[in-house]
N, C-alpha and C positions, 0 to 999 in steps of 0.2 A: 794922683788922686791920694786923698788924705787919708792917711794911716788909721785915724780915729774912726771913721767912718765904717770901717770894717768890721765884722763881727769877729771876735778872737776865738770863738770855739769854733767857729763855720770857716774861720780863715785858716785855723790848724789843719782842720779834717781835708780841707780842699789842696792846700799848699804842701802839707808836711806826709798826708797818706794818701794823695794822689787823686783823690777824688774830686772828679770834675766832670761835668755834663759829657764830656767825651767817654768817661768811664762809665757812665750809667747807662748811655746808651750802646755802649760795647757788652756790658752786662746784661740788657735785654736781648743784643744778639746771641749772646752765649746760651742763653734759656732758650733760644726758640731753636738755636743747633741742637740741643738736648732734647727737644719737645719733637722736632722733625726724627730723630731717631726711633722715638715711639709712634712715628706717624702721628702725631698731632701739630695742626700748623694753623698759624694766626688768618682769620679772616679779611679781609680789606678794611672792615671796619675796625680792627685794631693795629693793621698796620699805617693807616693813614695818620694817627697823629704823632708819630713818633719821628717823621721826617720834618714836620713844621717844628718841634721840642728841638731838633740837632740845629736847623737854621735860626732859632731865634738864640740857641747858646752860641751863636759863630761870635758875634760882639761882645758878648759877655768874656769868653776865653780871649778875646784881644786886650779886653779895656780891665780886666781886673773884676773879682767877685765881691760885690756889696751883700750888706744883708738884704735888700730889697731885689736885687736880681737873683742873691739865690733861692728865697723864698720864691720868686717867679718860675722860676724851672722848676726847683725841688718839688713844689708843692702839685702840680697836673704828674710830675711823672711817678711820685709816691700812690697819687690817687687813683692812676691810671694801673699803675702794679697791682694796688690791692682790689681793685675792681676785676682787671684780668687773671689774677688768681683766684677769686670768689669764682667766675665763672666759670674759669678750667674745672672746677670740682664738678659742675654740673653736665659734663661729657658723659654720656653713656660707657660703661666699662663692658669690654668683650665678652665677658661672663653672664651679661644682663640680655643678651639679644643670641636668638637663636632662629635659626633658617631649615625650610622643610620646601621640599620640590614636590610638584605633583604633575606629571607628562608621561605620555605613551613610551614604551618603550621601542619599540618599532616603528619608523619613520619613511615616509615616503619621498624620492629624490624630487625635489624643487615646489613640494607641497607645503601648504601651511598648516602648521599644526599646533596647537594650542598647549600653553605652559599654565603654569600658576604656581605664584612664589609665596611663600606664606611667614612673613617674619614677625617673631614674636619677642615682644617687650616684657620683660621680668621687671623693669625697674618701677621706682614709685612716682616717675612723672612722665608725661606723653612729650614726646620726640618727634624729631621731621627728619626723614632718614630718604636719601636718593640711594636710590637699587640700580643695581647694572650687573649682568650675567659676564661669568667667565665663560665665554662661548672660544670654543675652538674653532682651528682654521675649516674654513670651509663650511661655517655653521651661522648663519647671522641671525639674531635677535630680535625685533622691533616689536616697542620703541625700544632704544638702547638705554636711555637711563628713563627714570620714573621717581617720582618723590611723591612719598606716601608718609600722612601724617599718622602715629600709633599712640592711641591712648595708654595709660600705665596701666599694667598687668592684661594687657590685651594685644591683638595680633591684627596687622596690618594684611593685605591681599592684593599681592599686584597680577596683572594679566599680561600674558605677553604671547606674540605669534612667534614662532621658529620654524627658519627654513633652511634645509643642508642642499646645497647644491654638490657634492659629491657622495658618493656612495661608501660605506665602511662603517666602519667602528669607531665611537667616540666616547668619550665622557665629558659631563659637565660638571666640574670638582668644585666649583666655589661660586659665592656670592659676594659681589661687592656692594659694600656700604660704605654712606661717606654721613656723620653725625655730625648736627651741630649742638654749641651750647645753648643754654639759654637765653644770652644775651645774643648770641651770634656772633662773638667776637673769637670763637673758636672752634676748628672742625675736626675731627677725627676721621680717619680712613680705616675699614675693618675687613677682614677677609674671614669671613666665616664658610666655615665646610660643609659642602652641601652636594655630594657624590651621586649621580645620576645617570647611568648608560644609555647610549643612545646606538640604536642599530640602523643605518640608514639605508632602504631597499630600493631597488629599482622599484618602479611607478607598480604598485600593485592595486591601486584604488581601480585602473580601470579595468582590472578582470571583474571586480564586484561589479561594475558597471555594465559590462557585456552579458553579465551571468541574470542581471536584472531584464535586459533589454532580449535576451534571449529568450525568458521565460514568457514573453508578453509581445513575442513576435515584432519587434523595433527597432531591429538589428541596424535599419537604414539609417536611423539617426546619427550612428558612426562611422557611416561609410559601408558596413558590411554587406553584401548583395548576397541576394537570395541565387543559389543555383540548382538549374533543375538538373538533377540525375539524367545520365544515359544508361538504358537499360532497366531490371527490374532489381529491385531488392527485398531479399528474401527473410528479414529478422524483424518481426513486430518492435518497435519502439514506445509506443505512446499515441495517445489520440489527442488531435489538438483541432482547434477550429480551422476552418475550411480557408483558405487563402485564394485568389485569384489564377494562378499558375498552377494550382493543385491537381490532379491526375482526378476526372471524376470516378472513376472506378476503384479510388480507393476511400471512398465516402461512405463511412459506417453510420447505416439507416436507422437501427435501433439505436445506436446513442445519439445521433440526429434527433429523432424522436423523443427521447428523454431528455435531453437539454436544452430542445427547444432551439437549436443551433446549428446549422451544418456543421456536421462532424467528421473531419478524416481520419484515415489510420496512418501512422508515419512509421515508416521500415527502416531499418539500417542494413550496412553491407555485412556479409557474416566473416568477415576477415579482418585481424588486426594488421594494420601497416605501422611502418616506422618512419618516424622523423627526426635527423639528424641536424643541427645547426652547427656550420664550424664561425665562429667569430674573430675576425681579426683584432688582435688588439695590440697592432702594432702604430706606427708613426701616422698612416693615413687616416686611423679613427680618431686623431687629439682634436680635431679642429672643432668647435664648439658653434650652436646656435641655443638660442634661447636658455643660457648658461651652462647645457648639457653638450655633451660630447657625441658624436657620431657611435660611438660605443654604448653611450647611455641610451641614447635611440635605439639604438641594435638591440639591446638587453628587456628595453621594454615590449619590443616589439615579439622578442622572442618569447618572453614569459606569457603573454597573450595568446601568440599561437601555441604553445604548448598547454595553455589550459582547452583551449578549443580542439586540439589533436586529441587531449588527454578525454575529454568529453565524447569526441567521438569514438572512443575505444582506441585509438592508433597507440602506438609508445613513441616515447621522445626521449632525445638524448642529448649532447651536447660537448663539443670539443671547442676549448678556446687556446689560442696560442699567438706568439707573436717571434720572435726570433727563436723562442722554445714554448713546449707542451705546457701551459697553465694547468688548467686541470679538463677534465673528462669525466662525463658523466653516462654512464652505459644507457642505451635506450632501454626503457621500461615503462610499464602502463600503471595505474592506480594512483591514488589522491596522494601519496606519498611520496611521487615521483614529483610531483608542483614542488614540494619544498627542499627536494634535492637541486634542481633547478635553481631553484632561489638563492640556497645556499652555495652554487659552484658560483655564480656570478657575482657573489655579495662585493667580494674584495679584488675582482677585475679592474685592471685601468689599462687606459693606453700608455704605452710608452715610447717614447721617442728613438725605437729600433727600428730595421727592417725587418721584415716578417717575413720566414721561413715557411713557403707555401710547400714547399716539397718534405717538409718535415709534419708538416700536419697532413698531408694526403696520403703518406707513409704509414702514419699511427691510424690512420680512419681506414685502409687498405688493411690493417695486421688485426683491428679491434671489431672492425662493422664488416663484415662478411655478406648478411643478409642483404637484400634490395631495399633499400631505403630511398625516401628523399632527403636529399645532400642539400641545405641552404646555406651556401656561403656567402656570408655578409661581408663587403670589404669595399675598398675604392681604390680607382687606380689614377696614376698622371704621369706615368713612361712605360716605355716599350718591353723593360724587364720584366718585372711586373703582371702587364698584361699577358706577353706571352706566355709565363706560369702557369697562370689563372687558366687561361685557354687549351693549354697541353694537358694540366690534370684534371679539368672537368671532361676533357675529351677522353682519355682515359678511364672515367666512371661510367659512362653511356653504357649501357649494356647490363655492366654488373648494379647501378643504380639510377636513380634519376635525379641528375644535378641541378640546382636552380641557383644562378648568380643574380645576388644583390647588390649594384652598387649605389651607393650615397651621393646626392651632389652636393658640391659646396656652393650655399647661396652667394659668395664673393665672386667666383667665375662666371656664374649665371649673370649677376648682377653687372658686373664689367664688360659681356658680352652684348646684354638688353640695353645698355646707356652709353654708345660711343659720345665722341664729341670732335671739335674741328681742333680741340688744344690737343698739338702732337703727344704729349704723354699719357693723355688718356685715349686717343687714336689708336696708340701702341698696344698700349695695354688688351683693349678691347679685342684687337685684331688677335693678339696672342692668345686670349679666351676663348673666342671661336673657333682658332684652330683647335685648341683643348678640345672643345667640346667637339667638332666633326670628329677627331682622330676617337675620341670617347665611344662617340653614337658607333664605328666602325669597330671599335673593339665588342661590343652588342652584338654588333651582327654577326661576326666571326665568330664568337660564343654560340650562337644560335643556329648557323651553319654547321657546328660540331655536334649539335645535338642535345644543346643544354636550353633550359628557360633559362630567362633574363626577366628581370625589373629595375629600372632606371628611377630612384625616385628621392625628393627632398627627405631628410630626416625625419620630419615632423609628421608625415604621410605613410611612413612606413608599414604603421601598424595595421591599418585596414587594407591595403593593400596587398600584405603579405598573406594575411587571413583569406582575402580573394581570391588571390593567386593560390591557395591550399586547398580551399573550398572547391575550387573548379578542376582542379587537380584528381580530388578526390571525387568530384561527379561524373568526368571525363576516364576513370578506372585506368587511367596514365600509370600508377603502380603495380 
């Protein structure tokens, strides 16, 4: 190539100072690295021209730089650099954005809860922001990402649904934002502090549903049966509308004439009885169904029955254990006891340990001497635990009224109910069937030793447990 065709000034810059298209591309890369440390990243619109310029510079690097070829390379690079620098300035600063969250502090496990995020734009131009929550483990937010357009000096509102799959105390600490520049050549990721505590309790909404249905005599909708009491109760409780199986001798004729409806007097027993829950928090309660562990289902049923028993004037208590005693709530009555029960089960989780039934029953005998309905909620798959449960429940007979509640595993029942000629499936079905036969024998042995029993799937525990309690009350077994 003729040396006179080269530009002396540009040739000096290129050859003597080492400025080549490759060094310019390297300079771009260095700038991107520095910006990445500031959490500013180029978008696809900015990244696409760079490899095209690099590919175009390869033959120039090989053949030598002329005035024309240098212009063809430097002009788009300089133009892209100026446009990118001007667009970079339009990115909103972190100080120009604020986030606030409105949500309930208390949530129920596996229930949908509404949350509202407010993103305030203090800048002088409108911006487009992608919003995502800093959700802790076991807490999911739907939708995960949302894009909102926020005008200048205005606020954008994002509505979300929050679901917690595990009880406990959590905190939503931050909000993740992704902002884009005016020409969408750059994006900035910001983390705005926005702390909101969240306490996830067992399902407490069902208690409100029960109270509403009880006031309107519609408990059958949730599977709770009305049980006729044996004998006569002598304490007047309230007036209510006559139902088909009511004793006609309890009709209040004056109230009937006044209300123009057949009205009866409802009575209650004159003694306060005691209900104590023994909740197994060991490995056998770790199986899950519908995203809830067996212990979660047991806690939900415990809270519901506690509400029913307290409403009946009884005292309730709880003992949670695994290989140690986790917590103990002494039996008591009154509205405050419901809060004690709720907080006692708040942070109880099933552990992969072998439960010590001997420690639990010894602790119970030392702290609960008055006759009570003792409800043990657990599960068994081996003879050792079954023998322990049967022996300790038998020791309670006389001093207490034991009720053994075993929770079913859907996988075992599904395997037993769906045999197949396939040898692997057939063997699994046979093993499941044998396990269920053995389990049924465990329940029959417990009944023979004087204990009441329930064998239930976790999702059907609440209504069946309430019905069993009401039947025991009606028959005056305590």
